C-alpha positions in Angstrom: 80.1 -1.8 103.7 82.1 0.1 101.1 80.1 -0.2 97.9 82.9 1.3 95.7 85.6 -1.2 96.9 87.3 -3.1 94.1 85.3 -1.7 91.1 86.5 -0.3 87.8 86.6 3.4 87.3 83.7 3.2 84.8 81.6 1.3 87.3 82.5 3.7 90.0 81.3 6.6 87.8 77.9 5.0 87.4 77.7 4.1 91.1 78.5 7.7 92.0 75.7 8.9 89.8 73.2 6.6 91.5 74.5 7.7 95.0 74.0 11.4 94.0 70.5 10.6 92.7 69.6 8.9 96.0 71.1 11.8 98.0 69.0 14.3 96.0 65.8 12.3 96.7 66.7 12.1 100.4 67.2 15.9 100.5 63.9 16.4 98.9 62.2 14.0 101.3 63.7 16.0 104.2 62.3 19.2 102.7 65.7 20.7 102.0 65.5 20.6 98.2 63.5 22.8 95.8 60.5 20.5 96.2 59.3 18.3 99.0 58.6 14.7 98.0 57.7 11.5 99.8 59.7 8.3 100.5 58.0 6.3 97.7 60.1 8.0 95.1 63.3 6.7 96.7 62.0 3.2 96.4 60.8 3.3 92.8 61.9 0.3 90.7 65.1 0.9 88.7 65.2 -0.6 85.2 68.8 -1.8 85.6 68.9 -4.0 82.5 67.5 -1.2 80.3 69.9 1.4 81.7 72.9 -0.9 81.4 72.8 -3.2 78.4 76.2 -4.9 79.0 76.3 -6.9 82.2 77.3 -10.3 83.5 75.5 -12.4 86.0 77.2 -15.4 87.5 75.1 -17.9 89.5 77.1 -20.3 91.7 75.7 -23.3 93.5 77.3 -25.8 95.9 76.5 -29.4 96.7 77.5 -29.1 100.3 78.6 -26.6 102.9 82.4 -27.2 102.3 82.0 -26.3 98.6 79.9 -23.3 99.5 82.7 -22.0 101.8 85.2 -22.5 99.0 83.1 -20.5 96.6 82.4 -17.8 99.1 86.2 -17.4 99.7 86.7 -17.2 96.0 84.0 -14.6 95.5 85.2 -12.3 98.4 88.9 -12.4 97.4 90.1 -8.9 96.5 92.6 -10.2 94.0 91.5 -10.6 90.3 89.9 -14.0 89.7 90.1 -16.5 86.9 87.0 -18.6 86.9 86.8 -21.5 84.6 83.5 -23.2 83.7 82.9 -26.3 81.7 79.6 -27.3 80.1 77.4 -29.0 82.8 77.5 -32.8 82.4 78.5 -35.9 84.3 81.9 -34.4 85.2 80.8 -30.8 85.7 83.5 -28.8 87.3 84.3 -25.2 88.1 87.6 -24.0 89.4 88.7 -20.8 91.1 92.4 -19.7 91.1 
């Protein structure tokens, strides 16, 4: 999987920083760095929401498998998406173009 596919240059910058941090920890675990550490440091929790104050989380649900397939196709499309949401109610609707 290419983790840097279809991301903005600013997001790629932060991702590269995290990749380098992980690489430095792995080097230290292997004993190649200035100090030798254990694997637990690699798996320490990362306080994502404190490090990055501006973020957007989108939760999508489907009533059946066909709707789920449509949403999955929408979410994996490499083209920019326009997603419209209405307030949930009797005629709740979301569209992907």
